[in-house]
N, C-alpha and C positions, 0 to 999 in steps of 0.2 A: 343259335348262339349271337353275342352282343357283338357289336360290329366294333372294328379293330379304332382304337383313339386315334386321332390325328395328330404328327407329329410336326412341327413346328421347327425349320433352319435357323441354325444360328450362325453370328459372323463373326462373334466375339467370344469361343466359348473357355477362352482363359480369362477373362476383364481383361486380358491386356494386351492391347495390339498386337505389340512385338510378339509376345511368345506362342498369339494365338497364330502369327503369321510363320513364324519358327516348327510348330505343331502339321500347320497345313503342310508347310513344303515336302516336309518327313516323305510322303508317298511319290513326290516327285523326285525327290534327293535319291531315293532307294532305287528307281528305275534307272536315274543317270550312273550312281556306284555300279550297279547292275553289269551296265552293256558296257560302261566306260574303262571300270577300273577293275572290274572282275572278268568283263569279256563275256558273260553267260548267253546262250543264243535267248533271238525278242520273245521267244512266247513264256521262257524261264524270266526270265527280268518283269514281265509283267506279271506273271501269279505272284513273284517279289511283293510287285508292287501293289496289287490287289489286296496278299494278305495283309499289308501295313495302312492300306486305307481302308479296311474294316478295323483294324484295331483302334484306330485315328478313330472314324468317323464312330463308332459304338459305344468307347470307352470316352474319349474327349470331347464329342458332339455329341453323347447321347443318344443320336441314332438306333431305332431298336432292330435288333439282330435281323428279325426278320424284316425288315424294312430294308437293308442294306445290303442282305441276299438275294431279292426278290430284283432289289435295282441294278446291280451285276450280271440277275441274271435275263433282265432285259435287256441290257447292253450287249452281251453274247448271243440272241437271237436276234438283235439288230444283226448283228456282223455277219451271222449265218444267212439271211435274208434283211436284206440285197445282196448286201453286200459281196459275200462269197457266188451269193448267184451269177454276179458279172465276173467275179476273177476267173472262174471254173469255167465257164465254155468260153470265156476269150482265150487263157491258153492252150483249150482243148485244140480251137480252130487255127492256133498257131501252131500246134504239131502237128496238126496232122498235114499242112505245107508242107514244113521238116520234112515227117516223114513219104511222102510223097513226090519230092523232090521239086515240089513249084517252089517252096523257098529258096534255094539254091541255085534258080535260074534269074528269080530276084535279086538274088546277092552279088548273079555273075553280069546283069545286065549294069546294076550302077554302078560298077567295078571296072566295065569296059567302056565306057563313055570318056574317060579320059586317063592317063597316066599321071597326070599333074596332082602331086600328094594335097595342095589347099584343096583343090573342089572337091577332089575327094572326101575328105575331112567337111569338107561342108553338105554334099551331098549323104552322105553315110551315118555320119555322129549328129548332125544337125538335123535334117530332112526326114531320113529315113528312121532315124532316134523316134523325132517325135510323132510320126506315125506308128512307130509300133508303141509308143509310149501309151495312145489314146487307144490303140487296138487291147494290147496285155497289160503294160504298166509294172507295177511291182517287182521291181528288179530286173524284168523281162530284158528291157533297151537297151540300158549299159550293158548288161551280159554280152548282147546278143550281135551290137555294134563296135565293142571292144572287142569281139571272136575276129568279125570282120575284117576289122583294119590290120588287128595284127596278124592273119591271115594274108592281105594284102601286102603284107612287110612294114608296116609301121613298127617302129620300136614300141615294145609293150608300155614302157611308163607312159609317153605320149600318146599314146593309142587311149588307153583305158582313163590316162588325166584329161585328155577334150571330150572324151564319151559321157563321162560327168560334169564337165563345166556346158557341156552343150543341150545335156538332157535337162539343165535351168530353164529353160524357157517351155516345155512341155506340160510338167510335171503338175499342176494347179489343174489342168482339166483332163486329166490321165485315166486311162482306163473306162473311157466312155463317163466320167463327169463325176467318177465314184466321190474323189479330195471335196469337191462341192456340195454332191448330195446328203453328204456325210454331215457341215457344216450348216447346211440347211435345218437338220433332224434335229442336232443338237442347240442352236440357239432358237429356230423360230422365225428365221427370216425366209422368204421364199429364195431357191433356186435362181432363180431368175436374174434378182435385184443381185445376189453373189454374182453370180455369172457377167453380169452385165461390168459392173464397178470391176473385175479381176479383169476384164476384156477391157478395161481404159487405161490398168497399171502396165499388167505384163508385156505390153504390146513394145514399148517404149523401150524395155529390156531386149526383145526379140530384135528390133529393129537394129540393135547396135552389136548382139551375140556373134552372126557370122564374123564381121571385121573383127573384134576381140580376139576370137576365137583363133583364125589366120595370125594377126600378132601376135601372139602369146606362140603359137609354135613355129614362126617362120621367121620373126623380128619386122617393124614397122615397114622398111624398104621392103621385103617383099610382100608383104599384106595389101601395101600398096598398088601390087603391079595388080593385083583382080579385087582391085576396087569397084567395079562393076558388078563381078560376080557374086561379091559380096553382099553389095547391096539391093542387088536384083533377090537373092535368099532372104535377107534378114528384113526387107521393106515387102516383102511378097507374103514372106509369112506372117505378119504383127498385120498385115490389111485384113486379111481372111482370117486370122484369129481374132482381130478385134470386130470383124465386121459377126460370125458365127456366132462368138458368145455373146454378142448382144439383139443379134434376132433369131437365131436356134436355140438358142439354153447352152449348159457345157457338155456333153456328149461329143459334138463332130469338133472342137476348133482344132485338134492335136491332128485329127486324119486328115481332116479338109486344107489345113494347113501347110502340113507334109508334104502331102502331093501336089498342092498348089506350088509351094515351093521350088519339088520337085520339076513339075514342069516349065516353071518359068527360067527356071538356072538351063533346064536344056534347051530351050528357046534360043537365050542368048548366047550360049555356046555352038547352035548354029552360024551363029552372026558373028561371034567377038570368040576370041580366043587369045589367051594372054600372050604375051611375046615368046617366053623363054618357057619350059615347063620344069616346074620346079622338083626336085626329089633330095630326099634326106643327103646329107654328106655323106660318100662313099657308097652310094647306092647305083646299081647297074640299068641300064635301059630296059634291061629283060625283067627284075624283081620288078619295077612299078608297071607292067604293061599286064594287060589281062584281054586273053581272047574272049567274043563271045561267040559261044558255041551255040546258040537256038535261031530259029525260025520267029519271025512278028506272031505265028499262030501259036507257039508256046510262049511267050513273055502274055499274050491274053490271057492263056488256059494259069499262067501262073499267079495272075493278079486276081481271078474269078474269086476266090473266097473273099477278097478285101471288097473289093467293088461291090458285089454280093453283102457284104455284113454294112458297108455306108451306105446303100439303099434302104434294105430294111430298115436300119437307122434313124432315118430320114421319116421312114415311111412312120414308124411309132412314134415321131417327137411331135408330128402333125397333130396341133391340137384338135380335132375332128374325131382321128384315128386314137389317139389316146384317151379320149372322153370316153368314147366307146367302149374301148377296152376296160375303162374302168368300171364300166356300167355294167358288162359283159362277166369279166373275172376279177372279181377282189372282195376283199371280206376285210372288216376290222372288229377290232376288240377292244374294250378295257379290260388293260393287264389286271388281272386279279388282285384282289387287297391293294396291291399299289395305289391305280388309279384316283388320284383326289386325298390321298394318305399321308401326301406331306403336301405342309404351305410354305410359302416361302417368308422372308424375314417382312413381308407387309399384311400377311393373312391374307395370301392368294393361294389356292390350292393348284397344286401342281398335276397336271391331266398327265395320261398314262394312255396312249390310246395305239394299240400296233397295227400298223395299215401291210394287210397282205395281199398288193397288186401285182398277184401273178399272171396278169396276161399284159400289162405296161410294162411291166419293170423293166429295166436294159435289159438285162439278163436274159430273158425270155427272148429280145429280137436276136440277143447274139446268137443264144445255143440254136434259134432256127437258122442262123447265117451261117452255125458249124455244121448243123444237118446238111444241109445245102450241102457246103462245102465237099462232104464223103463223096454226093456224085460227081464234084467236080476231080475229084484226087484220084478218084481210079484205084483206089486201094481195095483190096479185098475182104470183106464182113473180118476176116480173123484178125486182121492189122488194124480196123476203125478197133476193134477190141479192144488188142493187145496197148495202142496210143491211148485211149481212155484211163485204161488201168495206169499204165506211164503216168498218166498226168494227175489221174488223183493221186497218184505216191507221189510226185514232186510239187503239190498243192497241202500236203496233210499239215506238213510246220506251218507252211503261212497261213492256212484257215485255222489253224488251233488260235497261232499268232493272232491275226483278225477278232477273234470272236474274242478273245481274253483280255485283249486294248479294250476294247470295245465294250469290256464289262468293266472294266477300269475307269474308263471315262464316265459310264452312268453315274459309277458310283460316287467320285470324287461332288459332281456335281450336284446329283442329288443329296447330298449328307449334309454341302453348304462347305465344303472347303475350299473350290472354287472361289464363292465368294468372298472366303476371308483375304485369299491372294488379289482378285479384285480391286477391295477394300483399301488394301493399301498398296498399290497399283497407282490406283485413283489419287492417291498424295500427289502424284508428279503431275498432276494437274492438266494442264491447256498443252503442256507436252508429249500425253502418253500414246495420244496418234503418233508422234515420231517412232517409241519403243513398243507398239503395236506390232509389226513386222520381226522386230526382235523377238518375238516372244513366237512366233508362228517357226523362226529359225531354230531358238534352243528347242521347238517341240519336235522339229523335224529329225535336228542333231543326236536327238534324245532316242526316238522311238523309227529313227530310220523312213516315216514315212508320211507322205502331206496327211495322208487320209485321217492317221492316227495323231497326228499334232491337232489337227481341226478337230478331233472328237475330244479332245482333251482340253484344250483353250478356247473352243470358239462361246461358250458359255461366257466365261471369262472376260474374253476381249467383249461380249456385246454388253455385261454388264455395268464392265469399268467406263465404257462412252458413254451409255445411259445417263448414270453417276455424275460425268463432266459436262452433258451439255453437247456431246455429237454424236453425229448418227450414226447407230449402231453397226451399218450395213457397210462404213469405212472402217471400223477397226478388224468388225468380222474378216472382210476383204483382206484388206493387212495381213491377217492371221495366214492366211491360204498365201499373196503372193512373198509376202517373206519366209514362209517357207520352204519355197520352193529352191531356195538358196544355201537353204538349210545341207539338203539331199546333196552335193558335193561333197561333203564334209561328216556325211553321217556313217558311223564305224558298220553299219549294213552294206550301202554304197558303197565302200571304200572295199570289201570285202570281197562283195558277187565282183566288182570290174577288176578285182586284183583277180580272184579264180579264173574270171574270161581270158584278161589278157595275160597269163601266166606271171604273175609277181607276186605268187605269195610269199610269206618272209617279207615284202618290201612295203607292207601296208604304211608303213611312217612316211615312206618319200613318196607315196599316191600321196597322201595327207597335206604333206610340206608342200606338192606342188599344187592343189586346190583350194587351199585353206586361205591364199593372200583374196583370191579373187572371191571366194564368196562371203567374204567382210565389203571389199569395193561394190559388186553388185547389191548387196544388202543396204548399205548406205543408199545410192541409188533411190530405193525404192522406199524405204523410211523417211529422205525428204519428199516422193512424192505424195505419200500418205498424208506428211504433214502441212502439204497444200491442198489435198484433197478435203480435210476438214476444217478449214479455214480460208484459204484463198479462192482456190477453185471448185465451190461448193456445187455448182451449175452440174459437176460432172455427175456428181452424186443422182445415181437411178429416182424415179418415183415408184413405190411400192406403199402394198397393205402388209405388215404382218399377217403369218400364220396364227394361226387358231389348232391346235391341236395339243 
């Protein structure tokens, strides 16, 4: 058979920059229309967007149909491995702890430390929510923490709103760092470099977020009364987040910072307490209190799966271990027909190499931890099987959504659609770094996921930065950082929080509760990124681009 002809990406297929931009925006606008206007499910919105992207790529960009379909297939396969290979064992491990009663002990322990609602919010919404974001992610932390706070007696709207805003700090490193892993994959920038710069941006937000949360919840005067607790919670989290993201990479910042901020706050509470216990207006003493019905050994038993998970992930991330695992159990192959079949406008072929690192993958570490957690749980084999079956049922639509969104992302990147949008964005010139987080924010608002936003816009960010002479890692990391503050107003996040807090039908109230704070925090990140691009360039990590 003769070799397939090479196809070159177009950046101005309509021979008019404005018309080309409007056409390129059609697939993105289809997602926005489907999710926001029509309110269809995430995977259906992505399927509609893929259909639109296929039509635009084949008809307008003149991309061969077989390359367009192969590009979408490449993205879908990457969505299944390694992304879904992380999500499934992480949620399975969490569900084991729920079924065994271990999670109930952890929840009771956190609730029994203090009757003060301000400190309960810091421990559960901020610190414990961050820990859950690091292990499970994908909507689970907001659902769990909102349900916990509502169960403790918080007003449901406050519980859901506070948990949505608190979830800002950890999203970039959620699900064992998968948002950054995806960003690396689609941009060709090293995971470690992105992790380092995000870890030099978000801690500024993490440090102030606890005080911001308590002020929002109780007013400035009541928040000031727990300033020591807010400072210890925020600063310990920010410091651990910065150190782990820069020294260990993107897999552990949330887990270690979440645990660390809980421990630091517990130590503070041994020596300091607020002068008065703050409760919601009209609340009785009995409603606010919670008794600890367990012994120390039970708490250790309850924490064992998460301790094992943290330990295994640390070992998996050690360079000698990772190198050995890659050498022992990995395979890579050129994606058939698609590899080097597309060239960029400069004539450079685009490689498409699929890496199946089945031993060194973070999902394998989590799977091992989840198997160990079965022994800690005390569940019978039949119960373990039931938990696994229910986990797969629970994740069937998220798995489909992830595969479909990644298929869409790869298609719009390979077709040149993102290059068209990037070229127009580059027209903002020196101001583009200021708007880069806004693009990530839009992506998360549309897709409900920082991972999906990075898959959609990561390449665009890198291309635009290169065209205006800014280090691509600045704007790529800005997409990650800006995306986290879009999570609190994403329709999917609002729906999850409303369901967990008993607010179904009151989603618009929850949106109004969070939208102002989303813009305020986004503005802070936009200014930080602009400074990184031009005035504090020393903060940018030194790195070599990946060749893949």
